[in-house]
C-alpha distance (Angstrom), angle and dihedral (degrees) to the residues before:
residue distance angle dihedral
M1 . . .
V2 3.77 . .
D3 3.77 129.6 .
V4 3.79 106.4 -160.4
S5 3.78 92.5 -171.1
G6 3.77 103.3 79.1
P7 3.80 147.6 -28.5
A8 3.82 94.2 6.2
A9 3.79 87.3 59.2
G10 3.78 91.2 62.2
G11 3.76 111.1 -76.6
A12 3.74 148.6 -2.6
Y13 3.76 123.2 -27.7
P14 3.80 108.8 -77.6
E15 3.74 117.2 -109.0
P16 3.79 116.8 -123.4
V17 3.78 116.0 -97.8
G18 3.79 115.5 -135.5
G19 3.78 123.4 -22.0
P20 3.78 133.6 -50.1
G21 3.79 113.8 -40.9
V22 3.81 93.8 15.9
A23 3.81 118.4 134.5
G24 3.78 110.8 -102.8
E25 3.79 93.5 34.9
R26 3.79 115.2 141.6
G27 3.83 110.4 -102.8
T28 3.78 117.9 -104.3
A29 3.80 96.4 -159.6
W30 3.79 123.3 52.6
V31 3.79 135.9 -168.4
V32 3.80 131.5 -157.8
L33 3.79 111.5 -129.2
V34 3.83 118.6 -159.0
A35 3.82 119.9 -169.1
D36 3.80 128.2 179.2
P37 3.82 110.2 -159.8
I38 3.81 91.6 -166.2
T39 3.81 97.7 57.0
G40 3.81 96.8 23.7
E41 3.81 90.3 -128.4
T42 3.80 121.0 143.8
D43 3.77 132.1 -177.0
A44 3.78 137.2 176.4
F45 3.78 129.1 -150.3
G46 3.77 129.2 -164.9
P47 2.89 152.5 -10.6
F48 3.79 96.1 -121.8
D49 3.76 135.7 159.7
R50 3.83 112.0 -100.9
E51 3.81 96.6 -94.0
A52 3.81 94.7 44.8
A53 3.83 89.7 50.0
R54 3.80 90.6 50.6
L55 3.81 91.5 50.6
D56 3.81 92.8 45.9
A57 3.81 90.7 49.9
E58 3.81 91.5 50.0
R59 3.81 90.2 50.7
R60 3.81 92.1 49.3
R61 3.84 92.1 47.2
A62 3.80 90.7 52.1
E63 3.81 91.3 45.8
H64 3.82 92.7 51.9
A65 3.81 92.4 44.0
S66 3.81 91.4 51.8
E67 3.81 87.8 54.9
G68 3.83 91.5 50.1
L69 3.81 92.5 -109.5
H70 3.81 96.6 133.1
E71 3.81 93.7 150.2
V72 3.82 92.9 64.1
L73 3.80 110.3 108.2
V74 3.80 117.4 -139.8
V75 3.82 117.3 -176.2
T76 3.77 138.3 161.2
V77 3.78 117.1 -131.3
P78 3.78 132.6 -179.5
L79 3.77 115.0 -105.0
T80 3.77 110.2 -137.3
P81 3.80 124.4 -172.0
P82 3.79 116.1 -111.5
E83 3.77 115.0 -96.2
D84 3.79 116.6 -114.9
């Protein structure tokens, strides 16, 4: 399982760039994305704050693993508002 929001993605959490609303700023809302490569199904849950998303993803990973569904991908991703 991969968490694309921090250390598992290759380092420390990125620091925000610029002030609020500036491109490159760390997301404030996060979603948990679940994808099953066997069935092709995907689902997203949230939005959460970063810590709640991490905990929800861990719970979902454990739940899928207990059911033998080790191929299911569970990641947290920042939710960014659409650009106008």
